[in-house]
Backbone and ligand atoms as CSV (ligand in chain L), in Angstrom:
chain,resi,resn,atom,element,x,y,z
A,1,MET,N,N,-11.090,46.816,-26.680
A,1,MET,CA,C,-10.468,47.954,-27.319
A,1,MET,C,C,-11.430,48.536,-28.232
A,2,VAL,N,N,-11.715,49.831,-28.229
A,2,VAL,CA,C,-12.765,50.486,-29.000
A,2,VAL,C,C,-12.202,51.753,-29.631
A,3,CYS,N,N,-12.375,51.817,-30.999
A,3,CYS,CA,C,-12.184,53.074,-31.632
A,3,CYS,C,C,-13.399,53.479,-32.508
A,4,LEU,N,N,-13.177,54.304,-33.497
A,4,LEU,CA,C,-14.432,54.699,-34.298
A,4,LEU,C,C,-14.822,53.643,-35.307
A,5,GLY,N,N,-13.927,53.271,-36.213
A,5,GLY,CA,C,-14.266,52.353,-37.362
A,5,GLY,C,C,-13.922,50.849,-37.130
A,6,ASN,N,N,-13.126,50.590,-36.129
A,6,ASN,CA,C,-12.652,49.256,-35.826
A,6,ASN,C,C,-11.861,48.726,-37.108
A,7,ILE,N,N,-11.140,49.636,-37.765
A,7,ILE,CA,C,-10.286,49.086,-38.821
A,7,ILE,C,C,-8.864,49.602,-38.740
A,8,CYS,N,N,-8.611,50.549,-37.856
A,8,CYS,CA,C,-7.234,51.074,-37.742
A,8,CYS,C,C,-6.650,50.764,-36.277
A,9,ARG,N,N,-7.082,51.718,-35.287
A,9,ARG,CA,C,-6.404,51.604,-33.984
A,9,ARG,C,C,-6.816,50.418,-33.168
A,10,SER,N,N,-8.096,50.200,-33.009
A,10,SER,CA,C,-8.450,48.994,-32.110
A,10,SER,C,C,-8.113,47.638,-32.655
A,11,PRO,N,N,-8.157,47.394,-33.974
A,11,PRO,CA,C,-7.711,46.092,-34.394
A,11,PRO,C,C,-6.192,45.914,-34.109
A,12,LEU,N,N,-5.387,47.011,-34.272
A,12,LEU,CA,C,-3.940,46.938,-33.908
A,12,LEU,C,C,-3.775,46.614,-32.471
A,13,ALA,N,N,-4.489,47.323,-31.559
A,13,ALA,CA,C,-4.327,47.018,-30.152
A,13,ALA,C,C,-4.839,45.583,-29.865
A,14,ASP,N,N,-5.889,45.129,-30.520
A,14,ASP,CA,C,-6.437,43.778,-30.364
A,14,ASP,C,C,-5.383,42.785,-30.779
A,15,GLY,N,N,-4.869,42.921,-32.013
A,15,GLY,CA,C,-3.811,41.874,-32.535
A,15,GLY,C,C,-2.563,41.961,-31.729
A,16,LEU,N,N,-2.055,43.116,-31.365
A,16,LEU,CA,C,-0.853,43.140,-30.587
A,16,LEU,C,C,-0.914,42.581,-29.243
A,17,LEU,N,N,-2.069,42.791,-28.535
A,17,LEU,CA,C,-2.380,42.365,-27.240
A,17,LEU,C,C,-2.519,40.839,-27.333
A,18,LEU,N,N,-3.270,40.319,-28.332
A,18,LEU,CA,C,-3.333,38.891,-28.414
A,18,LEU,C,C,-2.065,38.140,-28.466
A,19,ARG,N,N,-1.193,38.786,-29.306
A,19,ARG,CA,C,0.143,38.219,-29.492
A,19,ARG,C,C,0.975,38.268,-28.214
A,20,LYS,N,N,0.872,39.297,-27.504
A,20,LYS,CA,C,1.672,39.441,-26.197
A,20,LYS,C,C,1.013,38.572,-25.163
A,21,ILE,N,N,-0.231,38.420,-25.131
A,21,ILE,CA,C,-0.906,37.579,-24.140
A,21,ILE,C,C,-0.491,36.089,-24.332
A,22,LYS,N,N,-0.406,35.695,-25.584
A,22,LYS,CA,C,0.071,34.281,-25.920
A,22,LYS,C,C,1.460,34.122,-25.483
A,23,GLU,N,N,2.327,35.160,-25.821
A,23,GLU,CA,C,3.787,35.055,-25.491
A,23,GLU,C,C,3.920,34.875,-23.949
A,24,GLN,N,N,3.045,35.513,-23.222
A,24,GLN,CA,C,3.136,35.491,-21.747
A,24,GLN,C,C,2.437,34.293,-21.149
A,25,GLY,N,N,1.737,33.567,-21.972
A,25,GLY,CA,C,0.957,32.505,-21.386
A,25,GLY,C,C,-0.255,32.837,-20.530
A,26,LEU,N,N,-0.764,34.160,-20.731
A,26,LEU,CA,C,-1.896,34.612,-19.947
A,26,LEU,C,C,-3.220,34.116,-20.544
A,27,ASP,N,N,-4.258,34.039,-19.716
A,27,ASP,CA,C,-5.545,33.610,-20.207
A,27,ASP,C,C,-6.568,34.765,-20.108
A,28,VAL,N,N,-6.573,35.618,-21.175
A,28,VAL,CA,C,-7.398,36.779,-21.131
A,28,VAL,C,C,-8.182,36.857,-22.409
A,29,LEU,N,N,-9.434,37.141,-22.330
A,29,LEU,CA,C,-10.305,37.319,-23.555
A,29,LEU,C,C,-10.135,38.809,-24.100
A,30,VAL,N,N,-9.649,38.885,-25.335
A,30,VAL,CA,C,-9.436,40.159,-25.956
A,30,VAL,C,C,-10.291,40.276,-27.226
A,31,ASP,N,N,-10.862,41.529,-27.455
A,31,ASP,CA,C,-11.592,41.768,-28.596
A,31,ASP,C,C,-11.594,43.252,-28.882
A,32,SER,N,N,-12.044,43.628,-30.093
A,32,SER,CA,C,-12.181,45.036,-30.355
A,32,SER,C,C,-13.449,45.346,-31.156
A,33,ALA,N,N,-13.890,46.576,-31.152
A,33,ALA,CA,C,-15.040,47.025,-31.798
A,33,ALA,C,C,-14.954,48.459,-32.111
A,34,GLY,N,N,-15.864,48.917,-32.982
A,34,GLY,CA,C,-15.934,50.346,-33.381
A,34,GLY,C,C,-17.234,50.907,-32.882
A,35,THR,N,N,-17.242,52.294,-32.552
A,35,THR,CA,C,-18.517,52.859,-32.132
A,35,THR,C,C,-19.455,53.050,-33.452
A,36,ALA,N,N,-18.872,53.230,-34.554
A,36,ALA,CA,C,-19.606,53.434,-35.788
A,36,ALA,C,C,-19.892,52.163,-36.543
A,37,ASN,N,N,-20.877,52.137,-37.506
A,37,ASN,CA,C,-21.219,51.002,-38.266
A,37,ASN,C,C,-20.710,50.917,-39.678
A,38,TYR,N,N,-19.784,51.974,-39.983
A,38,TYR,CA,C,-19.349,52.109,-41.372
A,38,TYR,C,C,-18.721,50.891,-41.965
A,39,HIS,N,N,-17.886,50.162,-41.150
A,39,HIS,CA,C,-16.925,49.153,-41.736
A,39,HIS,C,C,-17.260,47.762,-41.198
A,40,ILE,N,N,-18.448,47.459,-40.750
A,40,ILE,CA,C,-18.796,46.161,-40.199
A,40,ILE,C,C,-18.522,45.058,-41.079
A,41,GLY,N,N,-17.795,44.040,-40.628
A,41,GLY,CA,C,-17.478,42.804,-41.411
A,41,GLY,C,C,-16.216,42.969,-42.246
A,42,LYS,N,N,-15.613,44.203,-42.306
A,42,LYS,CA,C,-14.349,44.416,-43.097
A,42,LYS,C,C,-13.119,43.997,-42.302
A,43,ALA,N,N,-12.068,43.637,-43.062
A,43,ALA,CA,C,-10.718,43.407,-42.482
A,43,ALA,C,C,-10.109,44.848,-42.143
A,44,PRO,N,N,-9.087,44.887,-41.306
A,44,PRO,CA,C,-8.484,46.108,-40.999
A,44,PRO,C,C,-8.003,46.880,-42.201
A,45,ASP,N,N,-7.849,48.205,-42.120
A,45,ASP,CA,C,-7.300,49.000,-43.222
A,45,ASP,C,C,-5.879,48.386,-43.622
A,46,HIS,N,N,-5.679,48.311,-44.981
A,46,HIS,CA,C,-4.502,47.676,-45.527
A,46,HIS,C,C,-3.190,48.396,-45.008
A,47,ARG,N,N,-3.232,49.690,-44.659
A,47,ARG,CA,C,-2.044,50.390,-44.157
A,47,ARG,C,C,-1.778,49.885,-42.735
A,48,MET,N,N,-2.831,49.624,-41.975
A,48,MET,CA,C,-2.629,49.065,-40.592
A,48,MET,C,C,-2.099,47.733,-40.644
A,49,ILE,N,N,-2.605,46.863,-41.628
A,49,ILE,CA,C,-2.128,45.530,-41.682
A,49,ILE,C,C,-0.677,45.561,-42.091
A,50,GLN,N,N,-0.315,46.400,-43.066
A,50,GLN,CA,C,1.046,46.438,-43.569
A,50,GLN,C,C,2.009,46.961,-42.545
A,51,THR,N,N,1.597,47.928,-41.680
A,51,THR,CA,C,2.427,48.429,-40.609
A,51,THR,C,C,2.628,47.357,-39.516
A,52,ALA,N,N,1.634,46.699,-39.131
A,52,ALA,CA,C,1.733,45.637,-38.097
A,52,ALA,C,C,2.594,44.536,-38.596
A,53,ALA,N,N,2.385,44.121,-39.881
A,53,ALA,CA,C,3.121,42.962,-40.500
A,53,ALA,C,C,4.695,43.292,-40.501
A,54,LYS,N,N,4.938,44.590,-40.750
A,54,LYS,CA,C,6.379,45.027,-40.758
A,54,LYS,C,C,7.016,44.740,-39.364
A,55,HIS,N,N,6.184,44.769,-38.366
A,55,HIS,CA,C,6.703,44.462,-36.980
A,55,HIS,C,C,6.326,43.115,-36.466
A,56,GLY,N,N,5.909,42.233,-37.329
A,56,GLY,CA,C,5.717,40.900,-36.992
A,56,GLY,C,C,4.378,40.458,-36.416
A,57,THR,N,N,3.336,41.376,-36.544
A,57,THR,CA,C,2.033,41.047,-35.943
A,57,THR,C,C,1.042,41.009,-37.172
A,58,SER,N,N,0.274,39.866,-37.122
A,58,SER,CA,C,-0.733,39.687,-38.199
A,58,SER,C,C,-2.112,40.186,-37.773
A,59,LEU,N,N,-2.747,40.892,-38.663
A,59,LEU,CA,C,-4.084,41.500,-38.274
A,59,LEU,C,C,-5.149,41.125,-39.338
A,60,GLU,N,N,-4.742,40.464,-40.451
A,60,GLU,CA,C,-5.715,40.289,-41.458
A,60,GLU,C,C,-6.927,39.287,-41.184
A,61,PHE,N,N,-6.720,38.573,-40.035
A,61,PHE,CA,C,-7.819,37.591,-39.750
A,61,PHE,C,C,-8.917,38.367,-38.977
A,62,LEU,N,N,-8.718,39.604,-38.570
A,62,LEU,CA,C,-9.709,40.330,-37.726
A,62,LEU,C,C,-10.838,40.954,-38.667
A,63,ARG,N,N,-12.040,41.073,-38.072
A,63,ARG,CA,C,-13.193,41.636,-38.889
A,63,ARG,C,C,-13.817,42.676,-37.970
A,64,ALA,N,N,-14.230,43.827,-38.574
A,64,ALA,CA,C,-14.742,44.950,-37.813
A,64,ALA,C,C,-16.296,44.504,-37.291
A,65,ARG,N,N,-16.504,45.020,-36.125
A,65,ARG,CA,C,-17.855,44.900,-35.584
A,65,ARG,C,C,-18.151,46.230,-34.808
A,66,GLN,N,N,-19.434,46.408,-34.512
A,66,GLN,CA,C,-19.879,47.613,-33.850
A,66,GLN,C,C,-20.017,47.326,-32.379
A,67,PHE,N,N,-19.537,48.232,-31.535
A,67,PHE,CA,C,-19.734,48.002,-30.146
A,67,PHE,C,C,-21.259,48.083,-29.721
A,68,THR,N,N,-21.599,47.230,-28.808
A,68,THR,CA,C,-22.945,47.190,-28.299
A,68,THR,C,C,-23.008,47.234,-26.848
A,69,SER,N,N,-24.166,47.536,-26.175
A,69,SER,CA,C,-24.215,47.564,-24.733
A,69,SER,C,C,-24.014,46.246,-24.107
A,70,LYS,N,N,-24.217,45.198,-24.922
A,70,LYS,CA,C,-23.878,43.773,-24.504
A,70,LYS,C,C,-22.472,43.680,-24.157
A,71,ASP,N,N,-21.565,44.446,-24.795
A,71,ASP,CA,C,-20.144,44.285,-24.473
A,71,ASP,C,C,-19.846,44.639,-22.969
A,72,PHE,N,N,-20.688,45.380,-22.421
A,72,PHE,CA,C,-20.541,45.689,-20.958
A,72,PHE,C,C,-20.684,44.455,-20.057
A,73,GLN,N,N,-21.487,43.530,-20.627
A,73,GLN,CA,C,-21.809,42.307,-19.941
A,73,GLN,C,C,-20.604,41.290,-20.056
A,74,ASN,N,N,-20.033,41.379,-21.262
A,74,ASN,CA,C,-19.011,40.333,-21.601
A,74,ASN,C,C,-17.620,40.632,-21.272
A,75,PHE,N,N,-17.344,41.953,-21.000
A,75,PHE,CA,C,-15.927,42.380,-20.797
A,75,PHE,C,C,-15.796,43.115,-19.462
A,76,ASP,N,N,-14.632,42.996,-18.765
A,76,ASP,CA,C,-14.429,43.695,-17.524
A,76,ASP,C,C,-13.785,45.136,-17.817
A,77,HIS,N,N,-13.065,45.246,-18.855
A,77,HIS,CA,C,-12.435,46.529,-19.268
A,77,HIS,C,C,-12.821,46.952,-20.589
A,78,ILE,N,N,-13.315,48.168,-20.765
A,78,ILE,CA,C,-13.598,48.727,-22.048
A,78,ILE,C,C,-12.525,49.839,-22.350
A,79,LEU,N,N,-11.599,49.645,-23.220
A,79,LEU,CA,C,-10.511,50.600,-23.350
A,79,LEU,C,C,-10.694,51.384,-24.718
A,80,VAL,N,N,-10.928,52.703,-24.510
A,80,VAL,CA,C,-11.238,53.568,-25.667
A,80,VAL,C,C,-9.969,54.316,-26.137
A,81,MET,N,N,-9.975,54.648,-27.431
A,81,MET,CA,C,-8.749,55.207,-28.028
A,81,MET,C,C,-8.786,56.778,-27.915
A,82,ASP,N,N,-10.004,57.417,-27.933
A,82,ASP,CA,C,-10.063,58.884,-27.829
A,82,ASP,C,C,-11.283,59.364,-27.089
A,83,GLN,N,N,-11.450,60.631,-26.862
A,83,GLN,CA,C,-12.537,61.171,-26.110
A,83,GLN,C,C,-13.948,60.994,-26.821
A,84,SER,N,N,-13.886,61.042,-28.134
A,84,SER,CA,C,-15.160,60.876,-28.760
A,84,SER,C,C,-15.600,59.439,-28.638
A,85,ASN,N,N,-14.722,58.421,-28.708
A,85,ASN,CA,C,-15.060,57.053,-28.433
A,85,ASN,C,C,-15.598,56.879,-26.994
A,86,TYR,N,N,-14.912,57.627,-26.083
A,86,TYR,CA,C,-15.340,57.608,-24.703
A,86,TYR,C,C,-16.896,57.965,-24.579
A,87,HIS,N,N,-17.173,59.102,-25.149
A,87,HIS,CA,C,-18.516,59.586,-25.075
A,87,HIS,C,C,-19.556,58.629,-25.778
A,88,ASN,N,N,-19.231,58.114,-26.949
A,88,ASN,CA,C,-20.083,57.233,-27.561
A,88,ASN,C,C,-20.311,55.881,-26.808
A,89,VAL,N,N,-19.283,55.376,-26.253
A,89,VAL,CA,C,-19.412,54.196,-25.407
A,89,VAL,C,C,-20.267,54.530,-24.190
A,90,ALA,N,N,-19.936,55.595,-23.494
A,90,ALA,CA,C,-20.573,55.956,-22.199
A,90,ALA,C,C,-22.135,56.078,-22.437
A,91,LYS,N,N,-22.563,56.593,-23.659
A,91,LYS,CA,C,-23.973,56.716,-23.980
A,91,LYS,C,C,-24.670,55.405,-23.910
A,92,LEU,N,N,-23.901,54.341,-24.153
A,92,LEU,CA,C,-24.631,52.923,-24.194
A,92,LEU,C,C,-24.446,52.236,-22.890
A,93,ALA,N,N,-23.854,52.881,-21.858
A,93,ALA,CA,C,-23.830,52.264,-20.518
A,93,ALA,C,C,-25.228,52.174,-19.974
A,94,ARG,N,N,-25.457,50.973,-19.398
A,94,ARG,CA,C,-26.801,50.646,-18.792
A,94,ARG,C,C,-26.921,51.218,-17.299
A,95,HIS,N,N,-25.795,51.223,-16.704
A,95,HIS,CA,C,-25.864,51.812,-15.299
A,95,HIS,C,C,-24.463,52.150,-14.917
A,96,ALA,N,N,-24.328,52.712,-13.715
A,96,ALA,CA,C,-22.967,53.170,-13.208
A,96,ALA,C,C,-21.928,52.182,-13.257
A,97,ASP,N,N,-22.263,50.906,-12.995
A,97,ASP,CA,C,-21.152,49.906,-13.023
A,97,ASP,C,C,-20.589,49.658,-14.409
A,98,ASP,N,N,-21.460,49.883,-15.467
A,98,ASP,CA,C,-20.963,49.728,-16.807
A,98,ASP,C,C,-19.905,50.829,-17.049
A,99,LEU,N,N,-20.278,52.085,-16.655
A,99,LEU,CA,C,-19.422,53.260,-16.862
A,99,LEU,C,C,-18.052,53.101,-16.189
A,100,LYS,N,N,-18.079,52.438,-15.029
A,100,LYS,CA,C,-16.732,52.236,-14.305
A,100,LYS,C,C,-15.816,51.426,-15.078
A,101,LYS,N,N,-16.327,50.586,-16.103
A,101,LYS,CA,C,-15.437,49.756,-16.844
A,101,LYS,C,C,-14.709,50.480,-18.005
A,102,VAL,N,N,-15.134,51.726,-18.276
A,102,VAL,CA,C,-14.651,52.431,-19.406
A,102,VAL,C,C,-13.330,53.240,-18.957
A,103,GLU,N,N,-12.285,53.101,-19.782
A,103,GLU,CA,C,-11.062,53.727,-19.472
A,103,GLU,C,C,-10.322,54.042,-20.834
A,104,TYR,N,N,-9.496,54.999,-20.739
A,104,TYR,CA,C,-8.653,55.367,-21.861
A,104,TYR,C,C,-7.629,54.288,-22.102
A,105,PHE,N,N,-7.460,53.743,-23.296
A,105,PHE,CA,C,-6.510,52.811,-23.698
A,105,PHE,C,C,-5.052,53.184,-23.197
A,106,LEU,N,N,-4.823,54.511,-23.297
A,106,LEU,CA,C,-3.468,55.027,-22.947
A,106,LEU,C,C,-3.276,55.249,-21.393
A,107,HIS,N,N,-4.343,55.044,-20.656
A,107,HIS,CA,C,-4.247,55.252,-19.259
A,107,HIS,C,C,-3.171,54.431,-18.591
A,108,TYR,N,N,-2.781,53.291,-19.135
A,108,TYR,CA,C,-1.766,52.480,-18.470
A,108,TYR,C,C,-0.432,53.005,-18.748
A,109,LEU,N,N,-0.268,53.808,-19.764
A,109,LEU,CA,C,0.991,54.498,-20.162
A,109,LEU,C,C,1.056,55.911,-19.610
A,110,TYR,N,N,-0.077,56.626,-19.561
A,110,TYR,CA,C,-0.095,57.922,-19.173
A,110,TYR,C,C,-1.339,58.055,-18.224
A,111,PRO,N,N,-1.237,57.717,-16.959
A,111,PRO,CA,C,-2.420,57.583,-16.054
A,111,PRO,C,C,-3.090,58.892,-15.945
A,112,ASN,N,N,-4.469,58.770,-16.040
A,112,ASN,CA,C,-5.448,59.842,-15.805
A,112,ASN,C,C,-5.215,61.062,-16.672
A,113,GLN,N,N,-4.640,60.982,-17.812
A,113,GLN,CA,C,-4.400,62.128,-18.652
A,113,GLN,C,C,-5.388,62.138,-19.750
A,114,LYS,N,N,-6.173,61.268,-19.953
A,114,LYS,CA,C,-7.186,61.203,-21.068
A,114,LYS,C,C,-6.482,61.353,-22.431
A,115,GLU,N,N,-5.283,60.863,-22.525
A,115,GLU,CA,C,-4.462,60.976,-23.709
A,115,GLU,C,C,-5.095,60.051,-24.852
A,116,ALA,N,N,-5.119,60.640,-26.100
A,116,ALA,CA,C,-5.813,59.815,-27.184
A,116,ALA,C,C,-4.753,59.243,-28.099
A,117,VAL,N,N,-5.063,58.065,-28.675
A,117,VAL,CA,C,-4.338,57.585,-29.811
A,117,VAL,C,C,-4.917,58.273,-31.030
A,118,PRO,N,N,-4.057,59.023,-31.701
A,118,PRO,CA,C,-4.583,59.794,-32.846
A,118,PRO,C,C,-5.033,58.932,-33.966
A,119,ASP,N,N,-6.166,59.354,-34.595
A,119,ASP,CA,C,-6.853,58.600,-35.687
A,119,ASP,C,C,-5.966,58.830,-36.935
A,120,PRO,N,N,-5.372,57.641,-37.514
A,120,PRO,CA,C,-4.480,57.842,-38.658
A,120,PRO,C,C,-5.295,57.642,-39.937
A,121,TYR,N,N,-6.585,57.493,-40.001
A,121,TYR,CA,C,-7.290,57.150,-41.149
A,121,TYR,C,C,-7.099,58.142,-42.363
A,122,TYR,N,N,-7.106,59.384,-41.996
A,122,TYR,CA,C,-6.858,60.378,-43.183
A,122,TYR,C,C,-5.420,60.788,-43.292
A,123,GLY,N,N,-4.531,60.037,-42.632
A,123,GLY,CA,C,-3.189,60.346,-42.616
A,123,GLY,C,C,-2.255,59.597,-43.559
A,124,THR,N,N,-0.942,59.607,-43.321
A,124,THR,CA,C,0.007,58.881,-44.191
A,124,THR,C,C,0.545,57.678,-43.487
A,125,LEU,N,N,1.361,56.964,-44.159
A,125,LEU,CA,C,1.953,55.639,-43.558
A,125,LEU,C,C,2.824,56.042,-42.289
A,126,LYS,N,N,3.280,57.293,-42.252
A,126,LYS,CA,C,4.107,57.737,-41.094
A,126,LYS,C,C,3.164,57.873,-39.850
A,127,ASP,N,N,1.920,58.271,-40.101
A,127,ASP,CA,C,0.963,58.307,-38.994
A,127,ASP,C,C,0.596,56.891,-38.470
A,128,PHE,N,N,0.511,55.948,-39.401
A,128,PHE,CA,C,0.219,54.611,-38.992
A,128,PHE,C,C,1.434,54.015,-38.208
A,129,GLU,N,N,2.651,54.406,-38.583
A,129,GLU,CA,C,3.860,53.886,-37.819
A,129,GLU,C,C,3.790,54.505,-36.459
A,130,GLU,N,N,3.448,55.837,-36.397
A,130,GLU,CA,C,3.422,56.487,-34.981
A,130,GLU,C,C,2.385,55.788,-34.089
A,131,VAL,N,N,1.260,55.446,-34.720
A,131,VAL,CA,C,0.176,54.774,-33.950
A,131,VAL,C,C,0.724,53.418,-33.484
A,132,TYR,N,N,1.450,52.783,-34.394
A,132,TYR,CA,C,1.999,51.490,-33.894
A,132,TYR,C,C,2.935,51.569,-32.770
A,133,GLN,N,N,3.797,52.588,-32.848
A,133,GLN,CA,C,4.826,52.789,-31.699
A,133,GLN,C,C,4.077,53.031,-30.376
A,134,LEU,N,N,2.991,53.850,-30.442
A,134,LEU,CA,C,2.345,54.211,-29.268
A,134,LEU,C,C,1.470,52.984,-28.685
A,135,VAL,N,N,0.818,52.349,-29.641
A,135,VAL,CA,C,0.052,51.046,-29.167
A,135,VAL,C,C,1.004,49.978,-28.661
A,136,ASP,N,N,2.117,49.892,-29.252
A,136,ASP,CA,C,3.076,48.921,-28.790
A,136,ASP,C,C,3.518,49.174,-27.365
A,137,LYS,N,N,3.808,50.459,-27.054
A,137,LYS,CA,C,4.254,50.824,-25.648
A,137,LYS,C,C,3.029,50.621,-24.734
A,138,ALA,N,N,1.841,51.003,-25.149
A,138,ALA,CA,C,0.685,50.924,-24.260
A,138,ALA,C,C,0.266,49.445,-23.952
A,139,THR,N,N,0.368,48.615,-25.037
A,139,THR,CA,C,0.123,47.154,-24.724
A,139,THR,C,C,1.154,46.538,-23.780
A,140,ASP,N,N,2.392,46.967,-23.885
A,140,ASP,CA,C,3.394,46.506,-22.913
A,140,ASP,C,C,2.995,46.822,-21.483
A,141,ALA,N,N,2.549,48.078,-21.293
A,141,ALA,CA,C,2.095,48.597,-19.956
A,141,ALA,C,C,0.846,47.834,-19.502
A,142,LEU,N,N,-0.048,47.503,-20.394
A,142,LEU,CA,C,-1.228,46.855,-20.127
A,142,LEU,C,C,-0.877,45.303,-19.758
A,143,ILE,N,N,0.058,44.734,-20.441
A,143,ILE,CA,C,0.494,43.309,-20.148
A,143,ILE,C,C,1.060,43.299,-18.651
A,144,GLN,N,N,1.823,44.340,-18.332
A,144,GLN,CA,C,2.336,44.354,-16.964
A,144,GLN,C,C,1.228,44.418,-15.912
A,145,LYS,N,N,0.201,45.201,-16.183
A,145,LYS,CA,C,-0.945,45.249,-15.359
A,145,LYS,C,C,-1.676,43.944,-15.293
A,146,LEU,N,N,-1.794,43.235,-16.427
A,146,LEU,CA,C,-2.503,41.943,-16.386
A,146,LEU,C,C,-1.705,40.839,-15.616
A,147,ILE,N,N,-0.392,40.951,-15.775
A,147,ILE,CA,C,0.509,39.930,-15.120
A,147,ILE,C,C,0.346,40.185,-13.625
A,148,HIS,N,N,0.192,41.367,-13.145
A,148,HIS,CA,C,0.113,41.623,-11.679
A,148,HIS,C,C,-1.300,41.321,-11.117
A,149,GLU,N,N,-2.292,41.438,-12.036
A,149,GLU,CA,C,-3.728,41.106,-11.694
A,149,GLU,C,C,-3.952,39.620,-11.530
A,150,HIS,N,N,-3.113,38.779,-12.185
A,150,HIS,CA,C,-3.366,37.304,-12.263
A,150,HIS,C,C,-2.583,36.576,-11.060
L,1,LIG,P1,P,-10.283,53.816,-36.554
L,1,LIG,O1,O,-10.084,54.799,-37.855
L,1,LIG,O2,O,-11.344,54.448,-35.700
L,1,LIG,O3,O,-8.941,53.814,-35.887
L,1,LIG,O4,O,-10.668,52.408,-37.121
L,1,LIG,C1,C,-11.092,55.163,-38.627
L,1,LIG,C2,C,-11.559,54.295,-39.627
L,1,LIG,C3,C,-12.524,54.793,-40.441
L,1,LIG,C4,C,-13.089,56.057,-40.266
L,1,LIG,C5,C,-12.550,56.912,-39.333
L,1,LIG,C6,C,-11.555,56.467,-38.481
L,1,LIG,N1,N,-14.073,56.474,-41.151
L,1,LIG,O5,O,-14.477,57.710,-41.117
L,1,LIG,O6,O,-14.522,55.745,-42.091
């Protein structure tokens, strides 16, 4: 899961998916990263931690890192939160097969619509709650896909 800072949207997707994968007994490697280097090593934004905690998911153990072209080697699916993330990740693709791994995170909820998870960083707690609701639905859809793939 990839966003810009790796402190709001992608850590939420990471933590929620990890929790649901455990609940379903699936064996899937999940991680998140940001395209930017601003927040490397930091815990998620406290507003994201607070919103996820309210819904029973803990995120405080996660630490931000930057997406690298090595991630194409280590992961089968690279799921981006918005169009800008898509372009930044695509620039690091080494060949056409890397690019084929890149998909919009909301694709499983809204197929082929290039729908974005809005960036809540400059927003209010209400924006964080909206991101939570969207990411919760999208991770449910993703879990269904993973169950059918296994
Ligand atoms: P994220 O949100 O990409 O969902 O982690 C952001 C976090 C930090 C910044 C922008 C977006 N920033 O400009 O520092």
